[in-house]
Residue frames as a rotation matrix with the C-alpha (Angstrom) as fourth column:
MET 1
-0.003 -0.425 -0.905 -98.15
0.994 -0.100 0.043 -55.42
-0.109 -0.899 0.423 -23.02
GLU 2
0.749 0.309 0.586 -98.39
0.372 -0.928 0.014 -51.72
0.548 0.208 -0.810 -22.10
TYR 3
-0.291 -0.888 -0.356 -95.61
0.930 -0.175 -0.323 -49.36
0.225 -0.425 0.877 -21.12
ILE 4
0.849 0.517 -0.107 -96.06
0.524 -0.803 0.283 -46.22
0.060 -0.297 -0.953 -19.12
LEU 5
-0.205 -0.916 0.345 -93.59
0.817 -0.354 -0.455 -43.36
0.539 0.188 0.821 -19.72
GLY 6
0.726 0.407 -0.554 -93.35
0.665 -0.622 0.414 -40.71
-0.176 -0.669 -0.722 -17.00
PHE 7
0.166 -0.649 0.742 -91.72
0.655 -0.490 -0.575 -37.37
0.737 0.582 0.344 -17.56
GLY 8
-0.505 -0.378 -0.776 -91.96
0.863 -0.234 -0.448 -35.67
-0.013 -0.896 0.444 -14.17
SER 9
-0.682 0.316 -0.659 -94.09
-0.025 -0.911 -0.412 -32.80
-0.731 -0.264 0.629 -15.42
PRO 10
0.334 0.872 0.357 -97.24
0.439 0.191 -0.878 -32.26
-0.834 0.450 -0.319 -17.41
HIS 11
0.524 -0.209 -0.825 -95.31
-0.649 -0.726 -0.228 -29.85
-0.551 0.655 -0.516 -19.70
LYS 12
-0.575 -0.806 -0.142 -92.75
-0.728 0.425 0.538 -32.55
-0.373 0.413 -0.831 -20.71
ALA 13
-0.434 0.502 0.748 -95.58
0.350 0.859 -0.374 -35.10
-0.830 0.100 -0.549 -21.18
LEU 14
0.627 0.736 -0.257 -97.27
0.101 -0.403 -0.909 -32.72
-0.773 0.544 -0.327 -23.52
LYS 15
0.124 -0.723 -0.679 -94.06
-0.889 -0.384 0.248 -32.10
-0.440 0.573 -0.691 -25.33
ALA 16
-0.782 -0.391 0.486 -93.67
-0.216 0.901 0.377 -35.92
-0.585 0.189 -0.789 -25.76
GLU 17
0.115 0.917 0.383 -97.22
0.374 0.317 -0.872 -36.01
-0.920 0.243 -0.306 -27.09
GLU 18
0.652 0.073 -0.754 -96.33
-0.477 -0.734 -0.483 -33.49
-0.589 0.675 -0.444 -29.71
ILE 19
-0.315 -0.906 -0.284 -93.19
-0.863 0.149 0.484 -35.37
-0.396 0.397 -0.828 -30.71
LEU 20
-0.704 0.075 0.706 -94.86
0.098 0.995 -0.008 -38.75
-0.703 0.064 -0.708 -30.94
LYS 21
0.410 0.912 0.004 -97.73
0.216 -0.093 -0.972 -37.33
-0.886 0.400 -0.235 -32.99
GLN 22
0.430 -0.356 -0.830 -95.32
-0.798 -0.580 -0.164 -35.78
-0.423 0.733 -0.533 -35.52
ALA 23
-0.660 -0.747 -0.075 -93.57
-0.722 0.604 0.338 -39.17
-0.207 0.277 -0.938 -35.82
ASP 24
0.091 0.841 -0.533 -96.91
-0.854 0.341 0.394 -40.98
0.513 0.419 0.749 -36.18
VAL 25
-0.859 -0.344 -0.378 -96.18
-0.061 0.803 -0.593 -43.31
0.508 -0.486 -0.711 -33.25
PRO 26
0.160 0.972 -0.170 -99.34
0.017 0.170 0.985 -44.83
0.987 -0.161 0.010 -31.65
PHE 27
-0.836 -0.416 -0.357 -99.78
0.381 0.027 -0.924 -43.83
0.394 -0.909 0.136 -28.01
ARG 28
0.409 0.912 0.039 -102.25
0.573 -0.290 0.767 -42.53
0.711 -0.291 -0.641 -25.44
LEU 29
-0.676 -0.440 0.592 -101.88
-0.151 -0.703 -0.695 -39.60
0.721 -0.559 0.409 -23.14
LEU 30
0.255 0.727 -0.637 -103.27
0.495 0.468 0.732 -40.55
0.831 -0.502 -0.241 -19.67
PRO 31
0.622 -0.016 0.783 -103.45
-0.653 -0.562 0.507 -39.33
0.432 -0.827 -0.360 -16.16
VAL 32
-0.565 -0.822 -0.068 -100.73
-0.628 0.482 -0.611 -40.81
0.535 -0.303 -0.789 -13.93
PRO 33
0.155 0.569 -0.808 -102.07
0.154 0.794 0.588 -44.10
0.976 -0.215 0.035 -12.55
LYS 34
0.639 0.143 0.755 -102.78
-0.646 -0.433 0.629 -43.71
0.417 -0.890 -0.184 -8.78
ALA 35
0.935 -0.338 -0.108 -100.66
0.351 0.836 0.421 -46.86
-0.052 -0.432 0.900 -8.17
LEU 36
0.149 -0.945 0.292 -97.64
0.851 -0.028 -0.525 -44.90
0.504 0.327 0.800 -9.38
ASP 37
-0.905 -0.418 0.074 -98.32
0.354 -0.839 -0.413 -41.42
0.234 -0.348 0.908 -7.93
ALA 38
-0.181 0.869 -0.461 -101.14
0.904 -0.037 -0.426 -39.76
-0.387 -0.494 -0.779 -5.95
SER 39
-0.414 0.026 -0.910 -100.57
-0.037 -0.999 -0.012 -36.40
-0.909 0.028 0.415 -7.56
CYS 40
0.727 0.646 0.232 -102.26
0.241 0.076 -0.967 -35.36
-0.643 0.759 -0.101 -10.76
GLY 41
-0.239 -0.825 -0.512 -100.06
-0.558 -0.315 0.768 -35.45
-0.795 0.469 -0.385 -13.78
LEU 42
0.741 0.441 -0.507 -99.75
-0.651 0.282 -0.705 -37.03
-0.168 0.852 0.496 -17.30
VAL 43
-0.225 -0.774 0.593 -98.02
-0.245 0.633 0.734 -40.03
-0.943 0.020 -0.332 -18.71
ILE 44
-0.045 0.130 -0.991 -97.65
-0.992 0.113 0.060 -41.50
0.120 0.985 0.124 -22.15
SER 45
0.139 0.141 0.980 -98.85
-0.326 0.941 -0.089 -45.06
-0.935 -0.307 0.177 -22.63
VAL 46
-0.043 -0.204 -0.978 -97.58
-0.997 0.064 0.031 -47.19
0.056 0.977 -0.206 -25.48
ARG 47
0.888 0.352 0.297 -98.18
-0.372 0.928 0.011 -50.81
-0.272 -0.120 0.955 -26.44
ASP 48
0.388 -0.784 0.485 -95.40
0.144 0.571 0.808 -53.29
-0.910 -0.244 0.334 -26.78
GLY 49
0.374 -0.156 0.914 -95.22
0.899 0.304 -0.316 -52.99
-0.229 0.940 0.254 -30.57
ALA 50
0.670 0.013 0.742 -94.62
0.378 -0.866 -0.326 -49.25
0.639 0.499 -0.586 -30.39
PHE 51
0.903 -0.301 -0.308 -92.42
0.222 -0.285 0.932 -49.02
-0.369 -0.910 -0.190 -27.38
GLU 52
0.001 -0.970 0.244 -89.08
0.835 0.135 0.533 -49.25
-0.550 0.203 0.810 -29.32
GLN 53
-0.108 0.064 0.992 -90.26
0.829 -0.546 0.125 -46.71
0.549 0.836 0.006 -31.87
ALA 54
0.826 0.470 0.312 -91.44
0.242 -0.794 0.558 -44.29
0.509 -0.385 -0.769 -29.27
SER 55
0.686 -0.655 -0.316 -88.24
0.389 -0.037 0.921 -44.64
-0.615 -0.754 0.229 -27.20
GLY 56
-0.174 -0.808 0.563 -86.16
0.951 0.011 0.310 -44.01
-0.257 0.589 0.766 -30.31
VAL 57
0.155 0.335 0.929 -88.07
0.672 -0.725 0.150 -40.98
0.724 0.601 -0.338 -31.37
LEU 58
0.976 0.217 0.012 -87.99
0.128 -0.619 0.775 -39.40
0.175 -0.755 -0.632 -27.91
GLU 59
0.378 -0.917 -0.129 -84.26
0.664 0.171 0.728 -40.19
-0.645 -0.361 0.673 -27.60
LYS 60
-0.281 -0.500 0.819 -83.52
0.946 -0.289 0.148 -38.40
0.163 0.816 0.554 -30.89
SER 61
0.412 0.503 0.760 -85.54
0.391 -0.851 0.351 -35.42
0.823 0.152 -0.547 -29.76
GLY 62
-0.620 -0.729 0.289 -83.58
-0.030 -0.346 -0.938 -35.20
0.784 -0.590 0.192 -26.50
LEU 63
-0.079 0.672 0.736 -86.64
-0.948 -0.278 0.152 -35.82
0.307 -0.686 0.659 -24.33
ARG 64
-0.639 -0.262 -0.723 -86.08
-0.091 0.959 -0.267 -38.91
0.763 -0.105 -0.637 -22.23
PRO 65
0.517 0.855 -0.051 -88.67
-0.050 0.089 0.995 -40.31
0.855 -0.511 0.089 -19.84
ARG 66
-0.116 -0.492 0.863 -87.85
-0.899 -0.317 -0.301 -39.94
0.422 -0.811 -0.406 -16.22
SER 67
-0.492 0.021 0.870 -89.35
-0.539 0.777 -0.324 -43.28
-0.683 -0.629 -0.371 -15.48
ILE 68
-0.304 0.416 -0.857 -90.66
-0.766 0.427 0.480 -46.33
0.566 0.803 0.189 -17.48
TYR 69
-0.436 0.295 0.850 -93.03
-0.599 0.610 -0.519 -48.94
-0.672 -0.735 -0.089 -16.18
ARG 70
-0.764 0.301 -0.571 -94.43
-0.265 0.660 0.703 -52.13
0.588 0.688 -0.424 -17.73
LYS 71
-0.086 0.837 0.541 -97.99
-0.996 -0.054 -0.075 -52.86
-0.033 -0.545 0.838 -16.76
GLU 72
-0.820 -0.157 -0.550 -98.42
-0.194 0.981 0.010 -56.45
0.538 0.115 -0.835 -15.58
GLY 73
-0.221 0.858 -0.464 -102.08
0.892 0.370 0.260 -57.16
0.395 -0.357 -0.847 -14.70
GLU 74
0.806 0.578 0.130 -102.89
0.459 -0.747 0.480 -54.55
0.375 -0.327 -0.867 -12.13
ASP 75
0.552 -0.719 -0.422 -99.21
0.464 -0.156 0.872 -53.98
-0.693 -0.677 0.247 -11.17
TYR 76
0.927 -0.376 0.013 -96.52
-0.228 -0.591 -0.774 -51.70
0.298 0.714 -0.634 -12.61
VAL 77
0.606 -0.795 -0.026 -92.98
0.665 0.488 0.565 -52.91
-0.436 -0.360 0.825 -12.82
GLU 78
0.627 -0.474 -0.618 -90.19
-0.498 -0.854 0.150 -50.33
-0.599 0.214 -0.772 -13.27
VAL 79
0.872 -0.353 0.338 -88.10
0.489 0.619 -0.615 -51.10
0.008 0.702 0.712 -16.30
């Protein structure tokens, strides 16, 4: 299962990228899926096994995602 973490701005997504890299959490930095937002922006994608770790690391750093979605097939369900 894949989780999409949205931060509301590319700057915050890039900050999350830096934090997750330093903590050695597996993730991917992706463009915002068109199904979620037509604007161009960035999100962090993490697999189910890394979701809790990523959430904890970001929480400790004070950078919380503005939105979290779980990908189910072609759909995104807000968590």
